[in-house]
Jmol script that loads the backbone (N, CA, C; Angstrom):
load data "model"
ATOM      1  N   MET A   1      -0.681  33.479  -2.326  1.00  0.00           N
ATOM      2  CA  MET A   1       0.160  32.434  -2.145  1.00  0.00           C
ATOM      3  C   MET A   1      -0.497  31.178  -2.402  1.00  0.00           C
ATOM      4  N   ARG A   2       0.153  30.449  -3.548  1.00  0.00           N
ATOM      5  CA  ARG A   2      -0.482  29.235  -4.129  1.00  0.00           C
ATOM      6  C   ARG A   2      -0.081  28.125  -3.378  1.00  0.00           C
ATOM      7  N   ARG A   3      -0.982  27.063  -3.262  1.00  0.00           N
ATOM      8  CA  ARG A   3      -0.537  25.709  -2.807  1.00  0.00           C
ATOM      9  C   ARG A   3      -0.090  24.897  -3.986  1.00  0.00           C
ATOM     10  N   SER A   4       0.842  23.936  -3.770  1.00  0.00           N
ATOM     11  CA  SER A   4       1.187  23.237  -4.772  1.00  0.00           C
ATOM     12  C   SER A   4       0.273  21.901  -4.549  1.00  0.00           C
ATOM     13  N   LEU A   5      -0.114  21.570  -5.918  1.00  0.00           N
ATOM     14  CA  LEU A   5      -0.880  20.336  -6.002  1.00  0.00           C
ATOM     15  C   LEU A   5      -0.195  19.192  -6.128  1.00  0.00           C
ATOM     16  N   LYS A   6      -0.242  18.348  -5.043  1.00  0.00           N
ATOM     17  CA  LYS A   6       0.539  16.924  -4.863  1.00  0.00           C
ATOM     18  C   LYS A   6      -0.107  15.788  -5.146  1.00  0.00           C
ATOM     19  N   MET A   7       0.085  14.990  -6.259  1.00  0.00           N
ATOM     20  CA  MET A   7      -0.375  13.879  -6.440  1.00  0.00           C
ATOM     21  C   MET A   7      -0.075  12.758  -5.436  1.00  0.00           C
ATOM     22  N   SER A   8      -1.258  11.998  -5.106  1.00  0.00           N
ATOM     23  CA  SER A   8      -0.936  11.079  -3.910  1.00  0.00           C
ATOM     24  C   SER A   8      -0.487   9.920  -4.452  1.00  0.00           C
ATOM     25  N   LYS A   9       0.309   8.990  -3.839  1.00  0.00           N
ATOM     26  CA  LYS A   9       0.706   7.805  -4.527  1.00  0.00           C
ATOM     27  C   LYS A   9      -0.294   6.749  -4.569  1.00  0.00           C
ATOM     28  N   ILE A  10      -0.380   5.929  -5.547  1.00  0.00           N
ATOM     29  CA  ILE A  10      -1.306   4.943  -5.870  1.00  0.00           C
ATOM     30  C   ILE A  10      -0.491   3.677  -6.226  1.00  0.00           C
ATOM     31  N   LEU A  11      -0.511   2.631  -5.226  1.00  0.00           N
ATOM     32  CA  LEU A  11       0.468   1.376  -5.305  1.00  0.00           C
ATOM     33  C   LEU A  11      -0.516   0.208  -5.321  1.00  0.00           C
ATOM     34  N   GLU A  12       0.079  -0.898  -5.830  1.00  0.00           N
ATOM     35  CA  GLU A  12      -0.601  -2.094  -5.889  1.00  0.00           C
ATOM     36  C   GLU A  12       0.294  -3.179  -4.985  1.00  0.00           C
ATOM     37  N   GLY A  13      -0.475  -3.896  -4.242  1.00  0.00           N
ATOM     38  CA  GLY A  13      -0.058  -5.002  -3.526  1.00  0.00           C
ATOM     39  C   GLY A  13      -0.933  -6.113  -3.100  1.00  0.00           C
ATOM     40  N   VAL A  14      -0.359  -6.796  -2.126  1.00  0.00           N
ATOM     41  CA  VAL A  14      -0.995  -8.306  -1.814  1.00  0.00           C
ATOM     42  C   VAL A  14      -1.371  -8.209  -0.300  1.00  0.00           C
ATOM     43  N   VAL A  15      -2.564  -8.372   0.168  1.00  0.00           N
ATOM     44  CA  VAL A  15      -3.021  -8.484   1.568  1.00  0.00           C
ATOM     45  C   VAL A  15      -2.332  -9.468   2.013  1.00  0.00           C
ATOM     46  N   VAL A  16      -1.677  -9.271   3.282  1.00  0.00           N
ATOM     47  CA  VAL A  16      -0.862 -10.228   3.991  1.00  0.00           C
ATOM     48  C   VAL A  16      -1.381 -10.419   5.303  1.00  0.00           C
ATOM     49  N   SER A  17      -2.209  -9.452   5.954  1.00  0.00           N
ATOM     50  CA  SER A  17      -2.624  -9.695   7.293  1.00  0.00           C
ATOM     51  C   SER A  17      -4.003  -8.949   7.433  1.00  0.00           C
ATOM     52  N   LEU A  18      -4.878  -9.496   8.115  1.00  0.00           N
ATOM     53  CA  LEU A  18      -6.247  -8.928   8.492  1.00  0.00           C
ATOM     54  C   LEU A  18      -6.432  -9.167   9.996  1.00  0.00           C
ATOM     55  N   LYS A  19      -5.388  -8.969  10.934  1.00  0.00           N
ATOM     56  CA  LYS A  19      -5.668  -9.350  12.220  1.00  0.00           C
ATOM     57  C   LYS A  19      -6.087  -8.106  13.111  1.00  0.00           C
ATOM     58  N   MET A  20      -6.215  -6.858  12.492  1.00  0.00           N
ATOM     59  CA  MET A  20      -6.652  -5.611  13.070  1.00  0.00           C
ATOM     60  C   MET A  20      -8.044  -5.275  12.559  1.00  0.00           C
ATOM     61  N   GLN A  21      -8.662  -4.458  13.361  1.00  0.00           N
ATOM     62  CA  GLN A  21      -9.978  -3.831  13.137  1.00  0.00           C
ATOM     63  C   GLN A  21      -9.909  -2.814  12.096  1.00  0.00           C
ATOM     64  N   LYS A  22     -10.328  -2.751  10.932  1.00  0.00           N
ATOM     65  CA  LYS A  22     -10.529  -1.797   9.990  1.00  0.00           C
ATOM     66  C   LYS A  22      -9.205  -1.381   9.327  1.00  0.00           C
ATOM     67  N   THR A  23      -8.205  -2.456   9.516  1.00  0.00           N
ATOM     68  CA  THR A  23      -6.967  -2.240   9.073  1.00  0.00           C
ATOM     69  C   THR A  23      -6.491  -3.588   8.237  1.00  0.00           C
ATOM     70  N   ALA A  24      -5.654  -3.338   7.275  1.00  0.00           N
ATOM     71  CA  ALA A  24      -5.149  -4.497   6.453  1.00  0.00           C
ATOM     72  C   ALA A  24      -3.553  -4.180   6.198  1.00  0.00           C
ATOM     73  N   VAL A  25      -2.860  -5.134   6.378  1.00  0.00           N
ATOM     74  CA  VAL A  25      -1.353  -4.958   5.968  1.00  0.00           C
ATOM     75  C   VAL A  25      -1.134  -5.309   4.509  1.00  0.00           C
ATOM     76  N   VAL A  26      -0.702  -4.470   3.715  1.00  0.00           N
ATOM     77  CA  VAL A  26      -0.490  -4.623   2.235  1.00  0.00           C
ATOM     78  C   VAL A  26       1.055  -4.692   1.894  1.00  0.00           C
ATOM     79  N   LYS A  27       1.387  -5.870   1.312  1.00  0.00           N
ATOM     80  CA  LYS A  27       2.891  -6.110   0.843  1.00  0.00           C
ATOM     81  C   LYS A  27       2.999  -5.476  -0.443  1.00  0.00           C
ATOM     82  N   VAL A  28       3.832  -4.305  -0.583  1.00  0.00           N
ATOM     83  CA  VAL A  28       4.120  -3.591  -1.860  1.00  0.00           C
ATOM     84  C   VAL A  28       5.425  -3.915  -2.156  1.00  0.00           C
ATOM     85  N   SER A  29       5.634  -4.500  -3.362  1.00  0.00           N
ATOM     86  CA  SER A  29       6.954  -5.092  -3.744  1.00  0.00           C
ATOM     87  C   SER A  29       7.403  -4.126  -4.957  1.00  0.00           C
ATOM     88  N   ARG A  30       8.824  -3.772  -5.030  1.00  0.00           N
ATOM     89  CA  ARG A  30       9.482  -2.875  -6.048  1.00  0.00           C
ATOM     90  C   ARG A  30      10.651  -3.530  -6.378  1.00  0.00           C
ATOM     91  N   VAL A  31      11.372  -3.428  -7.486  1.00  0.00           N
ATOM     92  CA  VAL A  31      12.556  -3.687  -8.076  1.00  0.00           C
ATOM     93  C   VAL A  31      13.486  -2.810  -8.358  1.00  0.00           C
ATOM     94  N   THR A  32      14.604  -2.917  -7.698  1.00  0.00           N
ATOM     95  CA  THR A  32      15.458  -1.534  -7.713  1.00  0.00           C
ATOM     96  C   THR A  32      16.994  -2.197  -8.056  1.00  0.00           C
ATOM     97  N   PRO A  33      17.724  -1.400  -8.811  1.00  0.00           N
ATOM     98  CA  PRO A  33      19.151  -1.994  -8.862  1.00  0.00           C
ATOM     99  C   PRO A  33      20.091  -1.657  -7.626  1.00  0.00           C
ATOM    100  N   HIS A  34      20.933  -2.497  -7.417  1.00  0.00           N
ATOM    101  CA  HIS A  34      21.992  -2.311  -6.269  1.00  0.00           C
ATOM    102  C   HIS A  34      22.756  -1.159  -6.747  1.00  0.00           C
ATOM    103  N   PRO A  35      22.930  -0.358  -5.611  1.00  0.00           N
ATOM    104  CA  PRO A  35      23.756   0.866  -5.824  1.00  0.00           C
ATOM    105  C   PRO A  35      25.155   0.528  -6.487  1.00  0.00           C
ATOM    106  N   ILE A  36      25.652  -0.422  -5.979  1.00  0.00           N
ATOM    107  CA  ILE A  36      27.111  -0.664  -6.644  1.00  0.00           C
ATOM    108  C   ILE A  36      27.248  -1.665  -7.555  1.00  0.00           C
ATOM    109  N   TYR A  37      26.637  -3.046  -7.541  1.00  0.00           N
ATOM    110  CA  TYR A  37      26.627  -4.055  -8.425  1.00  0.00           C
ATOM    111  C   TYR A  37      25.577  -4.174  -9.513  1.00  0.00           C
ATOM    112  N   LYS A  38      24.674  -3.036  -9.513  1.00  0.00           N
ATOM    113  CA  LYS A  38      23.507  -2.789 -10.510  1.00  0.00           C
ATOM    114  C   LYS A  38      22.650  -4.191 -10.661  1.00  0.00           C
ATOM    115  N   ARG A  39      22.921  -5.152  -9.918  1.00  0.00           N
ATOM    116  CA  ARG A  39      21.952  -6.245  -9.993  1.00  0.00           C
ATOM    117  C   ARG A  39      20.671  -5.992  -9.385  1.00  0.00           C
ATOM    118  N   LEU A  40      19.512  -6.241 -10.086  1.00  0.00           N
ATOM    119  CA  LEU A  40      18.083  -6.094  -9.742  1.00  0.00           C
ATOM    120  C   LEU A  40      17.735  -6.748  -8.396  1.00  0.00           C
ATOM    121  N   ILE A  41      17.337  -5.849  -7.410  1.00  0.00           N
ATOM    122  CA  ILE A  41      16.862  -6.630  -5.972  1.00  0.00           C
ATOM    123  C   ILE A  41      15.403  -6.457  -5.808  1.00  0.00           C
ATOM    124  N   LYS A  42      14.863  -7.286  -5.179  1.00  0.00           N
ATOM    125  CA  LYS A  42      13.217  -7.106  -4.894  1.00  0.00           C
ATOM    126  C   LYS A  42      13.349  -6.536  -3.384  1.00  0.00           C
ATOM    127  N   ARG A  43      12.553  -5.518  -3.253  1.00  0.00           N
ATOM    128  CA  ARG A  43      12.370  -4.985  -1.950  1.00  0.00           C
ATOM    129  C   ARG A  43      10.905  -4.985  -1.682  1.00  0.00           C
ATOM    130  N   ASP A  44      10.499  -5.611  -0.328  1.00  0.00           N
ATOM    131  CA  ASP A  44       9.247  -5.620  -0.160  1.00  0.00           C
ATOM    132  C   ASP A  44       8.988  -4.488   1.155  1.00  0.00           C
ATOM    133  N   ARG A  45       7.873  -4.114   1.275  1.00  0.00           N
ATOM    134  CA  ARG A  45       7.393  -2.944   2.266  1.00  0.00           C
ATOM    135  C   ARG A  45       5.806  -3.372   2.720  1.00  0.00           C
ATOM    136  N   GLY A  46       5.695  -3.625   4.103  1.00  0.00           N
ATOM    137  CA  GLY A  46       4.358  -3.774   4.635  1.00  0.00           C
ATOM    138  C   GLY A  46       3.649  -2.408   4.970  1.00  0.00           C
ATOM    139  N   ILE A  47       2.738  -2.073   4.254  1.00  0.00           N
ATOM    140  CA  ILE A  47       1.912  -0.918   4.627  1.00  0.00           C
ATOM    141  C   ILE A  47       0.623  -1.214   4.954  1.00  0.00           C
ATOM    142  N   LYS A  48       0.324  -0.359   6.249  1.00  0.00           N
ATOM    143  CA  LYS A  48      -1.046  -0.507   6.801  1.00  0.00           C
ATOM    144  C   LYS A  48      -1.886   0.354   6.009  1.00  0.00           C
ATOM    145  N   ALA A  49      -3.088  -0.318   5.898  1.00  0.00           N
ATOM    146  CA  ALA A  49      -4.198   0.625   4.812  1.00  0.00           C
ATOM    147  C   ALA A  49      -5.621   0.419   5.596  1.00  0.00           C
ATOM    148  N   ASP A  50      -6.307   1.628   5.360  1.00  0.00           N
ATOM    149  CA  ASP A  50      -7.522   1.557   5.900  1.00  0.00           C
ATOM    150  C   ASP A  50      -8.539   0.610   4.961  1.00  0.00           C
ATOM    151  N   THR A  51      -9.386  -0.340   5.597  1.00  0.00           N
ATOM    152  CA  THR A  51     -10.274  -1.114   4.607  1.00  0.00           C
ATOM    153  C   THR A  51     -11.651  -0.566   4.194  1.00  0.00           C
ATOM    154  N   SER A  52     -12.062   0.410   5.122  1.00  0.00           N
ATOM    155  CA  SER A  52     -13.200   1.135   4.918  1.00  0.00           C
ATOM    156  C   SER A  52     -14.415   0.401   4.211  1.00  0.00           C
ATOM    157  N   GLY A  53     -14.825  -0.615   4.671  1.00  0.00           N
ATOM    158  CA  GLY A  53     -15.969  -1.283   4.195  1.00  0.00           C
ATOM    159  C   GLY A  53     -15.668  -2.364   3.200  1.00  0.00           C
ATOM    160  N   PHE A  54     -14.580  -2.594   2.763  1.00  0.00           N
ATOM    161  CA  PHE A  54     -14.180  -3.654   1.807  1.00  0.00           C
ATOM    162  C   PHE A  54     -14.008  -5.081   2.533  1.00  0.00           C
ATOM    163  N   LYS A  55     -14.736  -6.161   1.771  1.00  0.00           N
ATOM    164  CA  LYS A  55     -14.580  -7.456   2.314  1.00  0.00           C
ATOM    165  C   LYS A  55     -13.230  -8.148   1.525  1.00  0.00           C
ATOM    166  N   LEU A  56     -12.217  -8.294   2.476  1.00  0.00           N
ATOM    167  CA  LEU A  56     -11.107  -8.766   2.090  1.00  0.00           C
ATOM    168  C   LEU A  56     -10.497 -10.109   2.660  1.00  0.00           C
ATOM    169  N   ASN A  57      -9.823 -10.927   1.988  1.00  0.00           N
ATOM    170  CA  ASN A  57      -9.266 -12.080   2.391  1.00  0.00           C
ATOM    171  C   ASN A  57      -7.732 -11.841   2.142  1.00  0.00           C
ATOM    172  N   VAL A  58      -6.923 -12.736   3.051  1.00  0.00           N
ATOM    173  CA  VAL A  58      -5.544 -12.728   2.764  1.00  0.00           C
ATOM    174  C   VAL A  58      -5.361 -13.147   1.384  1.00  0.00           C
ATOM    175  N   GLY A  59      -4.401 -12.691   0.723  1.00  0.00           N
ATOM    176  CA  GLY A  59      -3.863 -13.085  -0.752  1.00  0.00           C
ATOM    177  C   GLY A  59      -4.608 -12.287  -1.787  1.00  0.00           C
ATOM    178  N   ASP A  60      -5.467 -11.348  -1.510  1.00  0.00           N
ATOM    179  CA  ASP A  60      -6.017 -10.338  -2.526  1.00  0.00           C
ATOM    180  C   ASP A  60      -5.297  -9.317  -3.071  1.00  0.00           C
ATOM    181  N   LYS A  61      -5.305  -9.256  -4.114  1.00  0.00           N
ATOM    182  CA  LYS A  61      -4.344  -8.080  -4.849  1.00  0.00           C
ATOM    183  C   LYS A  61      -5.547  -6.799  -4.562  1.00  0.00           C
ATOM    184  N   VAL A  62      -4.714  -5.808  -4.263  1.00  0.00           N
ATOM    185  CA  VAL A  62      -5.510  -4.503  -3.938  1.00  0.00           C
ATOM    186  C   VAL A  62      -4.622  -3.171  -4.556  1.00  0.00           C
ATOM    187  N   LYS A  63      -5.405  -2.383  -4.661  1.00  0.00           N
ATOM    188  CA  LYS A  63      -4.741  -0.838  -5.064  1.00  0.00           C
ATOM    189  C   LYS A  63      -4.928   0.056  -3.785  1.00  0.00           C
ATOM    190  N   ILE A  64      -3.840   0.627  -3.385  1.00  0.00           N
ATOM    191  CA  ILE A  64      -4.212   1.584  -2.336  1.00  0.00           C
ATOM    192  C   ILE A  64      -3.722   2.996  -2.710  1.00  0.00           C
ATOM    193  N   GLN A  65      -4.069   3.867  -2.031  1.00  0.00           N
ATOM    194  CA  GLN A  65      -4.012   5.279  -2.174  1.00  0.00           C
ATOM    195  C   GLN A  65      -3.565   6.091  -1.014  1.00  0.00           C
ATOM    196  N   GLU A  66      -2.640   6.890  -1.067  1.00  0.00           N
ATOM    197  CA  GLU A  66      -1.938   7.821   0.076  1.00  0.00           C
ATOM    198  C   GLU A  66      -3.087   8.613   0.452  1.00  0.00           C
ATOM    199  N   THR A  67      -3.356   8.759   1.569  1.00  0.00           N
ATOM    200  CA  THR A  67      -4.059   9.963   2.217  1.00  0.00           C
ATOM    201  C   THR A  67      -3.449  10.734   3.281  1.00  0.00           C
ATOM    202  N   LYS A  68      -4.301  11.594   3.795  1.00  0.00           N
ATOM    203  CA  LYS A  68      -3.826  12.238   5.147  1.00  0.00           C
ATOM    204  C   LYS A  68      -3.876  11.121   6.048  1.00  0.00           C
ATOM    205  N   PRO A  69      -2.864  11.432   7.323  1.00  0.00           N
ATOM    206  CA  PRO A  69      -2.738  10.255   8.346  1.00  0.00           C
ATOM    207  C   PRO A  69      -4.273  10.085   8.938  1.00  0.00           C
ATOM    208  N   ILE A  70      -4.374   8.684   8.976  1.00  0.00           N
ATOM    209  CA  ILE A  70      -5.672   8.238   9.660  1.00  0.00           C
ATOM    210  C   ILE A  70      -5.359   7.843  11.112  1.00  0.00           C
ATOM    211  N   SER A  71      -4.404   7.448  11.342  1.00  0.00           N
ATOM    212  CA  SER A  71      -3.760   7.027  12.700  1.00  0.00           C
ATOM    213  C   SER A  71      -2.305   7.045  12.715  1.00  0.00           C
ATOM    214  N   LYS A  72      -1.601   6.647  13.833  1.00  0.00           N
ATOM    215  CA  LYS A  72      -0.323   6.822  13.886  1.00  0.00           C
ATOM    216  C   LYS A  72       0.531   6.099  12.857  1.00  0.00           C
ATOM    217  N   GLN A  73       0.155   4.932  12.397  1.00  0.00           N
ATOM    218  CA  GLN A  73       0.822   4.355  11.436  1.00  0.00           C
ATOM    219  C   GLN A  73       0.116   3.998  10.100  1.00  0.00           C
ATOM    220  N   LYS A  74      -1.102   4.502  10.059  1.00  0.00           N
ATOM    221  CA  LYS A  74      -1.935   4.501   8.739  1.00  0.00           C
ATOM    222  C   LYS A  74      -2.024   5.656   7.913  1.00  0.00           C
ATOM    223  N   ALA A  75      -1.638   5.534   6.969  1.00  0.00           N
ATOM    224  CA  ALA A  75      -1.693   6.761   5.876  1.00  0.00           C
ATOM    225  C   ALA A  75      -2.046   6.455   4.429  1.00  0.00           C
ATOM    226  N   PHE A  76      -2.815   5.276   4.471  1.00  0.00           N
ATOM    227  CA  PHE A  76      -3.338   4.789   3.119  1.00  0.00           C
ATOM    228  C   PHE A  76      -4.571   4.160   3.294  1.00  0.00           C
ATOM    229  N   ARG A  77      -5.256   4.141   2.044  1.00  0.00           N
ATOM    230  CA  ARG A  77      -6.743   3.464   2.137  1.00  0.00           C
ATOM    231  C   ARG A  77      -6.840   2.736   0.900  1.00  0.00           C
ATOM    232  N   ILE A  78      -7.613   1.700   1.079  1.00  0.00           N
ATOM    233  CA  ILE A  78      -7.824   0.901  -0.267  1.00  0.00           C
ATOM    234  C   ILE A  78      -8.653   1.396  -1.364  1.00  0.00           C
ATOM    235  N   LEU A  79      -8.476   1.391  -2.496  1.00  0.00           N
ATOM    236  CA  LEU A  79      -9.145   2.329  -3.447  1.00  0.00           C
ATOM    237  C   LEU A  79     -10.175   0.972  -4.012  1.00  0.00           C
ATOM    238  N   GLU A  80      -9.480  -0.045  -4.436  1.00  0.00           N
ATOM    239  CA  GLU A  80     -10.182  -1.346  -4.994  1.00  0.00           C
ATOM    240  C   GLU A  80      -9.505  -2.624  -4.740  1.00  0.00           C
ATOM    241  N   VAL A  81     -10.374  -3.700  -5.021  1.00  0.00           N
ATOM    242  CA  VAL A  81      -9.698  -4.981  -5.104  1.00  0.00           C
ATOM    243  C   VAL A  81      -9.721  -5.450  -6.503  1.00  0.00           C
ATOM    244  N   LEU A  82      -8.442  -5.837  -6.846  1.00  0.00           N
ATOM    245  CA  LEU A  82      -8.187  -6.064  -8.231  1.00  0.00           C
ATOM    246  C   LEU A  82      -8.512  -7.604  -8.319  1.00  0.00           C
ATOM    247  N   PRO A  83      -9.070  -7.927  -9.648  1.00  0.00           N
ATOM    248  CA  PRO A  83      -9.403  -9.429  -9.889  1.00  0.00           C
ATOM    249  C   PRO A  83      -8.197 -10.318  -9.952  1.00  0.00           C
ATOM    250  N   LYS A  84      -8.250 -11.635  -9.584  1.00  0.00           N
ATOM    251  CA  LYS A  84      -7.126 -12.553  -9.546  1.00  0.00           C
ATOM    252  C   LYS A  84      -6.699 -12.736 -11.097  1.00  0.00           C
TER     253      LYS A  84
END
end "model"
wireframe off; spacefill off
backbone 0.3
color backbone group
């Protein structure tokens, strides 16, 4: 029995909150067409990510990667802080 190799998601976003210990809320934006009107709509999503030793500030651009669940709401970790 072979296991399927699943690629983990890598997303880019902006840190919007650092009020938790070892956790940052990252806003990830995407642009999708409206299903009926076909006009482009911007959708934002707040994702909780593990900081794992990074020194972050609100407004930093970061790259996050999907991992196995770390806690109830946290299944991403920060890979790197991108230059502004």
